[in-house]
Every structure is written in structure tokens, then in C-alpha cells.
N, CA, C and O atoms as a printed pandas DataFrame, in Angstrom:
     atom_number atom_name residue_name chain_id  residue_number  x_coord  y_coord  z_coord
0              1         N          MET        A               1  136.966  103.218  105.023
1              2        CA          MET        A               1  135.360  102.772  104.570
2              3         C          MET        A               1  133.976  102.971  105.504
3              4         O          MET        A               1  132.872  103.406  105.178
4              5         N          VAL        A               2  134.513  102.440  106.892
5              6        CA          VAL        A               2  133.559  102.465  107.720
6              7         C          VAL        A               2  132.892  104.030  107.902
7              8         O          VAL        A               2  131.702  104.321  108.015
8              9         N          VAL        A               3  134.121  104.964  107.890
9             10        CA          VAL        A               3  133.680  106.602  108.247
10            11         C          VAL        A               3  132.770  106.483  106.829
11            12         O          VAL        A               3  131.550  106.475  106.994
12            13         N          ALA        A               4  133.103  106.423  105.930
13            14        CA          ALA        A               4  132.324  106.875  104.490
14            15         C          ALA        A               4  130.981  106.009  104.583
15            16         O          ALA        A               4  130.098  106.616  103.977
16            17         N          VAL        A               5  130.567  104.955  105.059
17            18        CA          VAL        A               5  129.390  104.492  105.442
18            19         C          VAL        A               5  128.363  105.366  106.232
19            20         O          VAL        A               5  127.188  105.658  106.009
20            21         N          VAL        A               6  129.222  105.673  107.223
21            22        CA          VAL        A               6  128.525  106.236  108.493
22            23         C          VAL        A               6  128.173  107.874  108.050
23            24         O          VAL        A               6  127.229  108.555  108.451
24            25         N          VAL        A               7  129.082  108.195  107.247
25            26        CA          VAL        A               7  128.879  109.867  106.621
26            27         C          VAL        A               7  127.645  109.655  105.642
27            28         O          VAL        A               7  126.648  110.332  105.893
28            29         N          VAL        A               8  127.607  108.935  104.734
29            30        CA          VAL        A               8  126.404  108.608  103.985
30            31         C          VAL        A               8  125.062  108.186  104.895
31            32         O          VAL        A               8  123.978  108.728  104.678
32            33         N          TRP        A               9  125.209  107.307  105.793
33            34        CA          TRP        A               9  124.336  107.174  106.425
34            35         C          TRP        A               9  123.643  108.076  107.189
35            36         O          TRP        A               9  122.440  107.919  107.398
36            37         N          ARG        A              10  124.379  109.179  107.715
37            38        CA          ARG        A              10  123.621  110.189  108.545
38            39         C          ARG        A              10  123.036  111.095  107.289
39            40         O          ARG        A              10  122.066  111.812  107.530
40            41         N          MET        A              11  123.430  111.088  106.352
41            42        CA          MET        A              11  122.895  112.298  104.888
42            43         C          MET        A              11  121.865  111.434  104.790
43            44         O          MET        A              11  121.170  112.079  104.005
44            45         N          LEU        A              12  121.277  110.486  104.999
45            46        CA          LEU        A              12  120.437  109.798  104.060
46            47         C          LEU        A              12  119.010  109.370  105.202
47            48         O          LEU        A              12  117.883  109.055  104.819
48            49         N          VAL        A              13  119.419  109.464  106.469
49            50        CA          VAL        A              13  118.712  109.179  107.616
50            51         C          VAL        A              13  118.073  110.594  108.136
51            52         O          VAL        A              13  118.951  111.357  108.539
52            53         N          PRO        A              14  117.283  110.906  108.186
53            54        CA          PRO        A              14  116.762  112.013  109.092
54            55         C          PRO        A              14  116.820  111.953  110.041
55            56         O          PRO        A              14  116.802  110.794  110.456
56            57         N          PRO        A              15  116.944  113.179  111.223
57            58        CA          PRO        A              15  117.274  113.238  112.559
58            59         C          PRO        A              15  115.619  113.085  113.041
59            60         O          PRO        A              15  114.668  113.560  112.420
60            61         N          VAL        A              16  115.550  112.340  114.240
61            62        CA          VAL        A              16  114.320  112.199  114.848
62            63         C          VAL        A              16  114.313  112.590  116.244
63            64         O          VAL        A              16  115.193  112.050  116.914
64            65         N          TRP        A              17  113.410  113.531  116.958
65            66        CA          TRP        A              17  112.972  113.935  118.175
66            67         C          TRP        A              17  111.816  113.353  118.961
67            68         O          TRP        A              17  110.606  113.503  118.791
68            69         N          THR        A              18  112.496  112.640  119.877
69            70        CA          THR        A              18  111.279  111.961  120.656
70            71         C          THR        A              18  110.440  112.617  121.377
71            72         O          THR        A              18  110.953  112.782  122.484
72            73         N          VAL        A              19  109.190  113.177  121.312
73            74        CA          VAL        A              19  108.283  114.324  121.883
74            75         C          VAL        A              19  107.711  113.420  123.529
75            76         O          VAL        A              19  107.816  113.887  124.663
76            77         N          LYS        A              20  107.175  112.178  123.178
77            78        CA          LYS        A              20  106.692  111.238  124.221
78            79         C          LYS        A              20  106.718  110.058  123.877
79            80         O          LYS        A              20  106.490  109.627  122.747
80            81         N          ARG        A              21  107.040  109.364  124.973
81            82        CA          ARG        A              21  106.906  107.736  125.093
82            83         C          ARG        A              21  106.204  107.511  126.229
83            84         O          ARG        A              21  106.208  108.172  127.268
84            85         N          LEU        A              22  105.471  106.319  125.898
85            86        CA          LEU        A              22  104.531  105.900  126.986
86            87         C          LEU        A              22  103.876  104.656  126.610
87            88         O          LEU        A              22  103.561  104.302  125.474
88            89         N          ASP        A              23  103.696  103.978  127.817
89            90        CA          ASP        A              23  103.135  102.527  127.786
90            91         C          ASP        A              23  101.570  102.588  127.892
91            92         O          ASP        A              23  101.008  103.589  128.336
92            93         N          ALA        A              24  100.956  101.578  127.506
93            94        CA          ALA        A              24   99.569  101.222  127.629
94            95         C          ALA        A              24   99.195  100.948  128.908
95            96         O          ALA        A              24   99.971  100.133  129.408
96            97         N          PRO        A              25   98.261  101.318  129.700
97            98        CA          PRO        A              25   98.184  101.114  130.919
98            99         C          PRO        A              25   98.592   99.474  131.555
99           100         O          PRO        A              25   99.048   99.333  132.690
100          101         N          ASP        A              26   98.346   98.355  130.649
101          102        CA          ASP        A              26   98.327   97.284  130.874
102          103         C          ASP        A              26   99.828   96.818  130.532
103          104         O          ASP        A              26  100.254   95.684  130.749
104          105         N          GLY        A              27  100.482   97.761  130.022
105          106        CA          GLY        A              27  101.988   97.504  129.553
106          107         C          GLY        A              27  102.437   96.658  128.569
107          108         O          GLY        A              27  103.580   96.254  128.357
108          109         N          SER        A              28  101.289   96.412  127.925
109          110        CA          SER        A              28  101.564   95.379  126.892
110          111         C          SER        A              28  102.180   96.071  125.172
111          112         O          SER        A              28  102.700   95.539  124.191
112          113         N          VAL        A              29  101.790   97.424  125.505
113          114        CA          VAL        A              29  102.033   98.236  124.275
114          115         C          VAL        A              29  102.765   99.395  124.333
115          116         O          VAL        A              29  102.232  100.203  125.093
116          117         N          GLU        A              30  103.971   99.871  123.732
117          118        CA          GLU        A              30  104.762  101.121  123.881
118          119         C          GLU        A              30  104.370  101.756  122.686
119          120         O          GLU        A              30  104.286  101.288  121.551
120          121         N          ALA        A              31  104.058  103.305  123.259
121          122        CA          ALA        A              31  103.944  104.240  122.047
122          123         C          ALA        A              31  104.795  105.639  122.027
123          124         O          ALA        A              31  105.001  106.265  123.067
124          125         N          VAL        A              32  105.205  106.010  120.929
125          126        CA          VAL        A              32  106.103  106.794  120.986
126          127         C          VAL        A              32  105.501  108.008  119.732
127          128         O          VAL        A              32  104.880  107.807  118.688
128          129         N          LEU        A              33  105.959  109.212  120.323
129          130        CA          LEU        A              33  105.537  110.449  119.414
130          131         C          LEU        A              33  106.802  111.011  119.111
131          132         O          LEU        A              33  107.523  111.523  119.967
132          133         N          GLU        A              34  107.101  110.922  117.845
133          134        CA          GLU        A              34  108.421  111.776  117.257
134          135         C          GLU        A              34  108.196  112.789  116.393
135          136         O          GLU        A              34  107.306  112.710  115.546
136          137         N          ARG        A              35  109.120  114.034  116.541
137          138        CA          ARG        A              35  109.125  114.747  115.413
138          139         C          ARG        A              35  110.142  114.802  114.427
139          140         O          ARG        A              35  111.276  115.204  114.687
140          141         N          THR        A              36  109.732  114.358  113.141
141          142        CA          THR        A              36  111.179  114.225  112.124
142          143         C          THR        A              36  110.562  114.991  110.708
143          144         O          THR        A              36  109.414  115.303  110.392
144          145         N          PRO        A              37  111.891  115.140  110.011
145          146        CA          PRO        A              37  111.781  116.064  108.762
146          147         C          PRO        A              37  111.522  114.572  107.706
147          148         O          PRO        A              37  112.430  113.744  107.618
148          149         N          TYR        A              38  110.543  114.431  107.152
149          150        CA          TYR        A              38  110.323  113.515  106.129
150          151         C          TYR        A              38  109.689  114.099  104.635
151          152         O          TYR        A              38  108.620  114.699  104.523
152          153         N          VAL        A              39  110.545  113.793  103.633
153          154        CA          VAL        A              39  110.460  114.179  102.343
154          155         C          VAL        A              39  110.269  115.686  102.425
155          156         O          VAL        A              39  109.284  116.259  101.959
156          157         N          GLY        A              40  111.366  116.344  103.107
157          158        CA          GLY        A              40  111.854  117.721  103.106
158          159         C          GLY        A              40  110.765  118.596  103.943
159          160         O          GLY        A              40  110.934  119.813  104.008
160          161         N          LYS        A              41  109.799  118.069  104.497
161          162        CA          LYS        A              41  109.018  118.876  105.267
162          163         C          LYS        A              41  108.950  118.301  106.988
163          164         O          LYS        A              41  109.489  117.250  107.336
164          165         N          HIS        A              42  108.325  119.048  107.765
165          166        CA          HIS        A              42  108.386  118.387  109.105
166          167         C          HIS        A              42  107.118  117.929  109.452
167          168         O          HIS        A              42  106.065  118.514  109.199
168          169         N          HIS        A              43  107.269  116.637  110.167
169          170        CA          HIS        A              43  106.180  115.774  110.426
170          171         C          HIS        A              43  105.936  115.347  111.900
171          172         O          HIS        A              43  106.923  115.587  112.596
172          173         N          PHE        A              44  104.892  114.775  112.578
173          174        CA          PHE        A              44  104.766  114.168  113.585
174          175         C          PHE        A              44  104.864  112.707  113.034
175          176         O          PHE        A              44  104.597  112.337  111.891
176          177         N          ARG        A              45  105.337  111.896  114.172
177          178        CA          ARG        A              45  105.081  110.173  113.711
178          179         C          ARG        A              45  104.743  109.428  114.896
179          180         O          ARG        A              45  105.267  109.773  115.956
180          181         N          VAL        A              46  103.942  108.454  114.872
181          182        CA          VAL        A              46  103.501  107.821  115.851
182          183         C          VAL        A              46  103.955  106.717  115.645
183          184         O          VAL        A              46  103.956  106.417  114.451
184          185         N          ARG        A              47  104.551  105.591  116.664
185          186        CA          ARG        A              47  105.148  104.368  116.286
186          187         C          ARG        A              47  104.957  103.400  117.568
187          188         O          ARG        A              47  105.256  103.680  118.729
188          189         N          LEU        A              48  104.422  102.266  117.116
189          190        CA          LEU        A              48  104.194  101.224  118.668
190          191         C          LEU        A              48  105.162  100.181  118.363
191          192         O          LEU        A              48  105.898   99.955  117.402
192          193         N          ARG        A              49  104.864   99.448  119.811
193          194        CA          ARG        A              49  105.839   98.246  119.768
194          195         C          ARG        A              49  104.826   97.319  120.755
195          196         O          ARG        A              49  104.363   97.695  121.831
196          197         N          GLU        A              50  104.629   96.165  120.186
197          198        CA          GLU        A              50  103.644   95.433  121.003
198          199         C          GLU        A              50  104.295   94.276  121.654
199          200         O          GLU        A              50  104.749   93.430  120.883
200          201         N          ASP        A              51  104.439   94.058  123.025
201          202        CA          ASP        A              51  104.680   92.839  123.687
202          203         C          ASP        A              51  106.208   92.717  123.257
203          204         O          ASP        A              51  106.576   91.596  122.907
204          205         N          GLY        A              52  107.179   93.802  123.246
205          206        CA          GLY        A              52  108.481   93.921  123.010
206          207         C          GLY        A              52  108.800   93.429  121.668
207          208         O          GLY        A              52  109.865   92.832  121.512
208          209         N          GLY        A              53  108.078   93.593  120.771
209          210        CA          GLY        A              53  108.351   93.189  119.284
210          211         C          GLY        A              53  108.996   94.162  118.452
211          212         O          GLY        A              53  109.700   95.001  119.014
212          213         N          TRP        A              54  108.872   94.188  117.212
213          214        CA          TRP        A              54  109.508   95.016  116.140
214          215         C          TRP        A              54  108.727   96.665  116.330
215          216         O          TRP        A              54  107.528   96.708  116.604
216          217         N          TRP        A              55  109.305   97.592  116.204
217          218        CA          TRP        A              55  108.443   98.857  116.199
218          219         C          TRP        A              55  107.746   98.938  115.022
219          220         O          TRP        A              55  107.961   98.093  114.152
220          221         N          ARG        A              56  107.055   99.695  114.873
221          222        CA          ARG        A              56  106.370   99.777  113.686
222          223         C          ARG        A              56  105.370  101.312  113.475
223          224         O          ARG        A              56  104.489  101.615  114.279
224          225         N          THR        A              57  105.712  102.136  112.278
225          226        CA          THR        A              57  105.250  103.285  112.245
226          227         C          THR        A              57  103.602  103.237  111.880
227          228         O          THR        A              57  103.325  102.756  110.781
228          229         N          VAL        A              58  102.607  103.657  112.641
229          230        CA          VAL        A              58  101.402  103.773  112.345
230          231         C          VAL        A              58  100.733  104.817  111.973
231          232         O          VAL        A              58   99.546  104.617  111.718
232          233         N          TYR        A              59  101.184  106.004  111.850
233          234        CA          TYR        A              59  101.029  107.382  111.636
234          235         C          TYR        A              59  101.955  108.310  111.281
235          236         O          TYR        A              59  102.886  108.445  112.076
236          237         N          VAL        A              60  101.956  108.997  110.289
237          238        CA          VAL        A              60  102.489  110.281  109.820
238          239         C          VAL        A              60  101.724  111.110  109.790
239          240         O          VAL        A              60  100.648  110.847  109.253
240          241         N          SER        A              61  101.914  112.279  110.272
241          242        CA          SER        A              61  101.023  113.440  110.174
242          243         C          SER        A              61  101.145  114.149  108.386
243          244         O          SER        A              61  101.919  113.745  107.517
244          245         N          PRO        A              62  100.320  115.065  108.279
245          246        CA          PRO        A              62  100.672  115.980  107.365
246          247         C          PRO        A              62  101.379  116.797  107.481
247          248         O          PRO        A              62  101.489  117.163  108.651
248          249         N          PRO        A              63  102.192  117.511  106.520
249          250        CA          PRO        A              63  103.181  118.672  106.907
250          251         C          PRO        A              63  102.656  119.641  107.954
251          252         O          PRO        A              63  101.516  120.107  107.947
252          253         N          VAL        A              64  103.507  119.876  108.768
253          254        CA          VAL        A              64  103.487  120.986  110.004
254          255         C          VAL        A              64  104.056  121.985  109.628
255          256         O          VAL        A              64  105.260  121.993  109.373
256          257         N          PRO        A              65  103.034  123.349  109.494
257          258        CA          PRO        A              65  103.460  124.705  109.240
258          259         C          PRO        A              65  104.568  125.020  110.113
259          260         O          PRO        A              65  104.594  124.566  111.257
260          261         N          GLY        A              66  105.580  125.839  109.615
261          262        CA          GLY        A              66  106.573  126.401  110.443
262          263         C          GLY        A              66  107.438  125.404  110.308
263          264         O          GLY        A              66  107.701  124.709  109.327
264          265         N          ASP        A              67  108.114  125.402  112.057
265          266        CA          ASP        A              67  109.606  124.501  112.111
266          267         C          ASP        A              67  109.021  124.109  113.383
267          268         O          ASP        A              67  107.980  124.537  113.882
268          269         N          PHE        A              68  109.986  123.065  113.932
269          270        CA          PHE        A              68  109.939  122.601  115.329
270          271         C          PHE        A              68  110.305  123.559  116.767
271          272         O          PHE        A              68  110.298  123.193  117.942
272          273         N          ARG        A              69  110.615  124.881  116.193
273          274        CA          ARG        A              69  110.637  125.481  117.530
274          275         C          ARG        A              69  109.378  126.217  117.968
275          276         O          ARG        A              69  109.232  126.929  118.962
276          277         N          ILE        A              70  108.375  125.854  116.889
277          278        CA          ILE        A              70  106.992  126.476  117.288
278          279         C          ILE        A              70  106.289  125.416  118.098
279          280         O          ILE        A              70  106.093  124.347  117.521
280          281         N          ASP        A              71  105.910  125.534  119.250
281          282        CA          ASP        A              71  104.876  124.471  120.115
282          283         C          ASP        A              71  103.464  124.495  119.573
283          284         O          ASP        A              71  102.650  125.418  119.547
284          285         N          HIS        A              72  103.381  123.273  119.156
285          286        CA          HIS        A              72  102.118  122.969  118.453
286          287         C          HIS        A              72  101.044  122.274  119.717
287          288         O          HIS        A              72   99.859  122.113  119.426
288          289         N          HIS        A              73  101.466  121.951  120.877
289          290        CA          HIS        A              73  100.950  121.533  121.805
290          291         C          HIS        A              73  100.483  120.128  121.441
291          292         O          HIS        A              73   99.299  119.806  121.537
292          293         N          GLU        A              74  101.408  119.323  121.035
293          294        CA          GLU        A              74  101.025  118.027  120.713
294          295         C          GLU        A              74  100.928  116.895  121.797
295          296         O          GLU        A              74  101.947  116.634  122.436
296          297         N          GLN        A              75  100.083  116.394  121.975
297          298        CA          GLN        A              75   99.582  115.152  122.989
298          299         C          GLN        A              75   99.365  113.805  122.359
299          300         O          GLN        A              75   98.673  113.715  121.346
300          301         N          LEU        A              76   99.979  112.654  122.968
301          302        CA          LEU        A              76   99.818  111.511  122.820
302          303         C          LEU        A              76   98.985  110.898  123.965
303          304         O          LEU        A              76   99.540  111.286  124.993
304          305         N          GLN        A              77   98.098  110.257  124.239
305          306        CA          GLN        A              77   97.793  109.703  125.607
306          307         C          GLN        A              77   96.797  108.487  125.163
307          308         O          GLN        A              77   96.125  108.549  124.133
308          309         N          TRP        A              78   96.773  107.146  126.241
309          310        CA          TRP        A              78   96.146  106.489  126.083
310          311         C          TRP        A              78   94.902  106.348  126.848
311          312         O          TRP        A              78   95.073  106.728  128.006
312          313         N          SER        A              79   93.683  105.928  126.604
313          314        CA          SER        A              79   92.546  105.912  127.216
314          315         C          SER        A              79   92.612  105.302  128.587
315          316         O          SER        A              79   93.552  104.515  128.690
316          317         N          GLY        A              80   91.868  105.444  129.689
317          318        CA          GLY        A              80   91.866  104.768  130.885
318          319         C          GLY        A              80   91.758  103.276  130.768
319          320         O          GLY        A              80   92.433  102.667  131.598
320          321         N          ASP        A              81   91.038  102.522  129.898
321          322        CA          ASP        A              81   91.166  101.339  129.747
322          323         C          ASP        A              81   92.278  100.667  128.601
323          324         O          ASP        A              81   92.287   99.517  128.163
324          325         N          GLY        A              82   93.115  101.695  128.315
325          326        CA          GLY        A              82   94.132  101.176  127.336
326          327         C          GLY        A              82   94.008  100.717  126.181
327          328         O          GLY        A              82   94.923  100.161  125.574
328          329         N          ARG        A              83   92.676  100.926  125.675
329          330        CA          ARG        A              83   92.212  100.477  124.185
330          331         C          ARG        A              83   92.189  101.580  123.189
331          332         O          ARG        A              83   91.721  101.402  122.064
332          333         N          GLU        A              84   92.652  102.641  123.553
333          334        CA          GLU        A              84   92.604  103.754  122.465
334          335         C          GLU        A              84   93.581  104.530  122.689
335          336         O          GLU        A              84   93.672  105.068  123.793
336          337         N          LEU        A              85   94.709  104.801  121.499
337          338        CA          LEU        A              85   95.736  105.847  121.627
338          339         C          LEU        A              85   95.128  106.863  120.810
339          340         O          LEU        A              85   94.408  106.586  119.851
340          341         N          VAL        A              86   95.461  108.273  121.246
341          342        CA          VAL        A              86   94.930  109.533  120.534
342          343         C          VAL        A              86   95.997  110.504  120.492
343          344         O          VAL        A              86   96.575  110.924  121.495
344          345         N          PHE        A              87   96.270  110.892  119.158
345          346        CA          PHE        A              87   97.149  111.729  119.013
346          347         C          PHE        A              87   96.343  113.134  118.782
347          348         O          PHE        A              87   95.388  113.227  118.010
348          349         N          GLU        A              88   96.876  114.239  119.580
349          350        CA          GLU        A              88   96.162  115.590  119.250
350          351         C          GLU        A              88   97.164  116.620  119.011
351          352         O          GLU        A              88   98.269  116.395  119.505
352          353         N          MET        A              89   96.996  117.826  118.283
353          354        CA          MET        A              89   97.699  118.942  118.033
354          355         C          MET        A              89   96.853  120.031  118.257
355          356         O          MET        A              89   95.721  119.999  117.774
356          357         N          GLU        A              90   97.292  121.159  119.030
357          358        CA          GLU        A              90   96.593  122.244  119.366
358          359         C          GLU        A              90   94.862  121.911  119.550
359          360         O          GLU        A              90   93.973  122.553  118.992
360          361         N          GLY        A              91   94.684  120.853  120.388
361          362        CA          GLY        A              91   93.601  120.507  120.863
362          363         C          GLY        A              91   92.532  119.902  119.836
363          364         O          GLY        A              91   91.339  119.737  120.090
364          365         N          THR        A              92   93.020  119.675  118.920
365          366        CA          THR        A              92   92.090  119.027  117.652
366          367         C          THR        A              92   92.949  117.336  117.409
367          368         O          THR        A              92   94.114  117.024  117.159
368          369         N          VAL        A              93   91.618  116.512  117.646
369          370        CA          VAL        A              93   92.411  114.853  117.324
370          371         C          VAL        A              93   92.624  114.628  116.102
371          372         O          VAL        A              93   91.690  114.579  115.302
372          373         N          LEU        A              94   93.799  114.463  115.771
373          374        CA          LEU        A              94   94.277  114.224  114.265
374          375         C          LEU        A              94   94.469  112.580  114.066
375          376         O          LEU        A              94   94.747  112.125  112.956
376          377         N          TRP        A              95   94.319  111.835  115.091
377          378        CA          TRP        A              95   94.365  110.475  114.658
378          379         C          TRP        A              95   93.966  109.607  116.035
379          380         O          TRP        A              95   94.219  110.002  117.173
380          381         N          ARG        A              96   93.402  108.551  115.762
381          382        CA          ARG        A              96   92.795  107.570  116.638
382          383         C          ARG        A              96   93.216  106.170  116.560
383          384         O          ARG        A              96   92.930  105.650  115.482
384          385         N          TYR        A              97   93.772  105.471  117.340
385          386        CA          TYR        A              97   93.945  104.188  117.086
386          387         C          TYR        A              97   93.374  103.107  117.970
387          388         O          TYR        A              97   93.639  103.417  119.132
388          389         N          GLU        A              98   92.796  102.127  117.928
389          390        CA          GLU        A              98   91.844  101.303  118.623
390          391         C          GLU        A              98   92.530  100.075  118.348
391          392         O          GLU        A              98   92.811   99.635  117.234
392          393         N          ARG        A              99   92.827   99.450  119.709
393          394        CA          ARG        A              99   93.405   97.973  119.748
394          395         C          ARG        A              99   92.415   97.087  119.465
395          396         O          ARG        A              99   91.255   97.498  119.499
396          397         N          GLU        A             100   92.619   96.048  119.216
397          398        CA          GLU        A             100   92.086   94.765  118.736
398          399         C          GLU        A             100   91.403   94.102  120.294
399          400         O          GLU        A             100   92.281   93.838  121.116
400          401         N          PRO        A             101   90.375   93.903  120.617
401          402        CA          PRO        A             101   89.994   93.376  122.086
402          403         C          PRO        A             101   90.813   92.061  121.918
403          404         O          PRO        A             101   90.956   91.497  120.834
404          405         N          GLU        A             102   91.307   91.652  123.036
405          406        CA          GLU        A             102   91.830   90.170  123.081
406          407         C          GLU        A             102   90.760   89.183  123.472
407          408         O          GLU        A             102   89.845   89.292  124.288
408          409         N          SER        A             103   91.182   87.992  122.519
409          410        CA          SER        A             103   90.258   87.198  122.998
410          411         C          SER        A             103   90.757   85.898  123.546
411          412         O          SER        A             103   89.965   85.082  124.019
């Protein structure tokens, strides 16, 4: 029974490849850039975890042409003050996340 559950789980959950994992300069937020097939096409996904809490997906890219053997020069980086996270692909900013200022 356990083997059947594991096999079904592996068929339903697509593989995920971690491209880059980094912390904000102050260490309060972790970010990860992943490659994953999603709804039959290849995508990039950005996930965040704040203060050791739960991971949450904050961005899923439009379908990426080709496959993951092609280098798209993807970059995920924090600004120097740690308030902004930027995802770039082939030199173009695709997504930007700004953290709320702490009060």
C-alpha cells in the first residue's frame, strides 16, 4: 500500500530543480529560485520563507521556451538594503518584490 501511494505521489508531483537559494542581507527572509514543469510546460518559480515560517510561492513565470538544457541566464538577487528581490532572465527584469518596511 505504501509503495502504491509513493508511486502515485511521484506521478502527480512534478520534479523541482533548485537554481539558486539566498538569504536577504539581514537574514530574515530566505528566497529560492526553482525550475519546474507546471501544467505541462517549463517554468521558473520563486518561493520565500520569512523568519523560519512556511515557504510560499510568490511568482511563477510564463512558460519558458525550449527546455531546461538551455541556459537562460536566470538571476535572483537582493538589493543591498534587502528591501527588494529581483528575478532576471537574459538581462530582462521579469519580476520584482518589495518587502514592507518594518515598523
